[in-house]
C-alpha positions in Angstrom: -11.2 -24.8 11.2 -13.9 -22.7 12.6 -16.9 -21.7 10.6 -15.8 -18.2 10.3 -12.8 -19.2 8.1 -12.5 -20.0 4.2 -9.9 -22.0 2.6 -8.1 -21.8 -0.6 -6.5 -25.3 -1.0 -4.1 -26.7 -3.8 -2.2 -30.0 -3.1 -0.2 -29.3 0.1 -0.9 -25.7 0.6 -3.7 -24.2 2.7 -4.3 -20.5 2.7 -6.9 -19.3 5.3 -8.7 -16.1 5.4 -10.9 -15.0 8.3 -14.0 -13.0 7.8 -12.4 -10.4 9.8 -10.0 -9.6 7.1 -7.0 -11.5 8.5 -5.2 -14.1 6.4 -2.6 -16.7 6.7 -0.8 -17.7 3.7 0.4 -21.3 3.0 3.8 -22.2 1.7 3.0 -21.9 -2.0 1.1 -18.6 -1.6 3.9 -17.4 0.4 6.5 -18.3 -2.4 4.4 -16.6 -5.1 4.1 -13.4 -2.9 7.8 -13.3 -2.5 8.4 -13.8 -6.0 6.0 -11.0 -7.0 7.7 -8.8 -4.5 11.1 -9.5 -5.7 10.0 -8.8 -9.3 8.5 -5.3 -8.3 11.2 -4.4 -5.9 13.8 -5.2 -8.9 12.1 -2.8 -11.0 12.9 -0.1 -8.5 16.6 -1.1 -7.6 17.6 -1.5 -11.3 16.2 2.3 -11.8 18.5 3.1 -8.7 16.0 3.0 -5.9 17.2 2.7 -2.4 15.8 -0.3 -0.5 14.6 0.8 3.0 12.3 -0.5 5.8 9.9 1.7 7.4 8.2 1.3 10.9 5.2 -0.8 11.0 3.2 1.9 12.9 3.5 5.7 12.7 2.9 8.4 15.2 -0.7 9.5 14.8 0.3 13.1 15.3 2.5 12.9 12.3 -0.2 11.2 10.0 -2.6 14.0 11.3 -0.1 16.7 9.7 -0.7 14.9 6.4 -4.3 15.3 6.8 -4.6 11.5 6.9 -7.5 11.5 9.4 -9.6 14.1 7.6 -8.9 12.5 4.2 -9.2 8.8 5.1 -11.2 8.4 8.2 -13.0 5.5 6.9 -9.7 3.6 6.6 -7.9 4.7 9.7 -6.9 2.1 12.3 -5.3 3.2 15.6 -3.2 1.4 18.2 -3.2 2.1 21.9 -1.5 0.2 24.9 -3.5 -1.3 27.9 -3.9 1.2 30.7 -2.6 -1.0 33.5 -4.4 1.1 36.2 -7.9 0.7 34.4 -7.4 -2.9 33.5 -9.2 -4.4 36.6 -12.2 -2.2 36.4 -12.5 -2.5 32.5 -11.7 -6.2 31.7 -11.8 -7.7 28.6 -15.3 -7.9 27.0 -15.9 -11.5 26.1 -19.3 -10.8 24.5 -17.9 -8.2 22.1 -14.4 -10.0 21.9 -12.7 -6.8 22.6 -11.2 -4.5 25.4 -13.3 -1.5 26.2 -12.2 1.9 25.6 -11.8 2.6 29.3 -9.2 -0.1 29.4 -6.8 1.8 26.7 -4.5 4.8 27.0 -4.8 7.3 24.2 -4.4 5.9 20.9 -1.0 7.8 19.8 0.0 5.4 17.0 -1.4 4.9 13.7 -1.4 1.7 11.5 -0.5 3.1 7.8 -2.9 2.3 5.1 -0.1 2.6 2.5 3.7 1.8 2.6 4.7 5.4 1.4 3.6 7.4 4.5 6.8 6.2 6.3 9.1 7.5 3.5 7.7 11.2 3.4 8.0 11.2 7.3 11.4 9.7 7.3 12.6 12.6 4.9 10.9 15.3 6.8 12.9 18.3 6.9 15.6 17.0 4.8 17.4 18.7 1.9 17.8 16.2 -1.1 20.9 16.4 -3.0 19.0 15.5 -6.3 16.3 13.2 -7.6 15.6 10.3 -5.4 14.0 6.8 -5.7 13.0 4.7 -2.6 11.5 1.4 -2.6 9.8 -0.3 0.5 7.4 -3.2 1.4 5.2 -2.5 4.3 2.2 -4.2 6.1 -0.6 -2.0 5.6 -3.9 -1.9 7.4 -7.6 -0.6 6.3 -10.8 -0.8 7.9 -13.3 -1.9 5.1 -17.0 -2.1 5.1 -16.5 -5.7 4.4 -13.7 -8.3 3.7 -13.4 -10.7 0.9 -10.7 -13.3 0.7 -7.4 -12.0 -0.8 -9.2 -9.4 -2.7 -10.0 -7.3 0.4 -8.1 -7.4 3.7 -7.6 -5.7 6.8 -3.8 -6.5 6.9 -1.9 -6.9 3.7 1.5 -6.5 2.1 2.3 -3.4 -0.2 5.4 -3.0 -2.3 5.8 0.7 -3.3 8.5 2.6 -5.3 8.5 6.3 -4.5 10.2 9.2 -6.5 11.1 12.4 -4.6 12.4 15.3 -6.6 11.8 17.5 -9.6 8.4 17.6 -11.5 10.2 15.9 -14.4 11.6 13.0 -12.4 8.4 12.1 -10.7 6.5 12.3 -14.0 9.1 10.2 -15.7 8.8 7.6 -12.8 5.2 7.3 -13.4 5.6 6.9 -17.4 8.2 4.3 -16.9 6.2 2.3 -14.2 3.0 2.3 -16.4 4.9 0.8 -19.0 6.4 -1.9 -17.0 3.1 -2.8 -15.6 1.4 -3.2 -18.9 4.4 -5.2 -20.2 4.3 -7.5 -17.2 0.7 -7.9 -17.2 0.8 -8.9 -20.9 3.6 -11.4 -20.3 1.7 -13.0 -17.4 -1.5 -13.0 -19.5 -3.4 -11.0 -17.0 -5.6 -8.5 -18.9 -5.7 -5.2 -17.1 -7.4 -1.9 -17.8 -6.2 1.4 -16.5 -8.7 3.8 -15.0 -8.4 7.3 -13.5 -9.3 7.4 -9.8 -9.2 10.0 -7.1 -7.2 10.1 -3.7 -8.3 13.1 -1.5 -4.8 14.4 -0.8 -6.2 18.1 -1.1 -8.8 20.1 0.7 -12.2 19.0 -0.8 -13.1 22.7 -1.4 -9.8 24.2 -2.4 -8.1 25.1 -5.8 -6.0 21.7 -5.6 -9.0 19.6 -5.8 -10.2 21.3 -8.9 -6.8 20.7 -10.4 -7.0 17.1 -9.3 -10.4 16.8 -11.2 -9.0 18.5 -14.3 -5.7 16.4 -14.3 -6.0 13.0 -12.3 -3.4 12.3 -9.7 -4.1 8.6 -9.6 -4.7 5.6 -12.0 -5.5 2.2 -11.1 -4.8 -1.2 -12.9 -7.9 -3.3 -12.6 -8.2 -7.0 -13.2 -11.9 -7.5 -13.7 -13.2 -5.3 -10.9 -10.2 -5.5 -8.6 -7.5 -2.8 -8.6 -4.1 -4.5 -8.0 -1.8 -1.8 -8.6 -1.8 2.2 -8.9 0.3 5.0 -10.0 0.0 8.2 -8.1 1.5 11.8 -8.4 1.2 14.0 -5.3 2.6 17.1 -6.9 4.4 18.9 -3.9 1.8 18.1 -1.3 4.3 15.8 0.7 7.1 18.2 -0.1 5.5 21.1 1.5 3.9 19.2 4.4 7.1 17.4 5.5 9.4 20.4 4.4 11.4 18.1 2.1 13.2 20.4 -0.4 15.8 20.1 -3.1 19.1 21.5 -2.1 19.7 23.0 -5.5 16.6 25.3 -5.6 15.2 25.1 -2.0 12.0 24.3 -3.5 9.7 21.5 -2.0 10.1 18.1 -3.7 7.4 16.7 -5.9 6.6 13.2 -5.1 4.9 10.2 -7.0 4.6 6.4 -6.3 3.8 3.2 -7.8 2.0 0.6 -5.5 1.3 -3.0 -5.7 -1.2 -4.7 -3.4 0.5 -8.1 -3.2 -2.3 -10.3 -2.0 -4.5 -8.9 -4.6 -2.1 -10.0 -7.3 -2.1 -13.3 -5.8 -6.3 -13.3 -6.0 -6.0 -12.0 -9.5 -3.4 -14.5 -10.8 -4.9 -17.6 -9.3 -8.3 -16.6 -10.6 -6.8 -16.2 -14.0 -4.6 -19.3 -14.1 -6.5 -21.6 -11.9 -3.9 -22.8 -9.4 -0.9 -21.5 -7.3 1.3 -23.6 -9.4 0.2 -22.3 -12.8 0.1 -18.7 -11.5 3.8 -19.1 -10.3 4.8 -20.7 -13.6 3.3 -17.6 -15.4 5.1 -15.1 -13.1 8.3 -16.9 -13.8 8.0 -16.8 -17.5 6.9 -13.3 -17.4 10.1 -12.4 -15.3 12.3 -14.0 -17.9 10.5 -12.1 -20.7 10.3 -8.6 -19.3 
């Protein structure tokens, strides 16, 4: 193993976290991640959510329409293919361990920082017959100022359950999700606190930002200092930007989502219970009880 790597070891498993924010999960960690994902996905499907799979990358032009690069420039990561014509004159830079910009074609693809963006873009221009739930798990990517074990990664898994439809539908989705998170955390013996947070979905100088400040649109669930889940209401922002409407009224849909950072749950559970085995047993007991 290189000196840039750290290891979390327990019996036969080895989970490796690189300082550049990339992790490799061993068998026990992978099993626990899948168990958690099945648990959270089950909350959605039992409520009638459609299970879908979104693309791993999204058109940068589509994300721009959602103000992504204005609101989250600090997290944004783009992908570009090699410019074969420029490859000889701009070879791989061994010292920087990277290709120079001159060796790349324009970056037309974005790596999403949240799993729900693909859902809104998939439904763009659609007329929904009624209130809808969708659940997805995605690989998400965020540029951070630093990376820290499983707590803060460049690439990670996120399970989301997204509601699209009437205001009442999306608000009920958040109420029910909040109750389920609290009950599961108690059953798994993971003390969480709920705190209001902000996501800059709206123009920083506009009336919608003032409304967000008066009525928070995002709440996070923290274990110690680590946010491992969140509930978010976007009002009709994505409905308007993606032209998603309710067939009955013709009005833009409201949306809300509940999100789970799966590697962060691994970190919290192993810190709380001391080992992969004990954390897995706690989740299995909680699943049977909730």
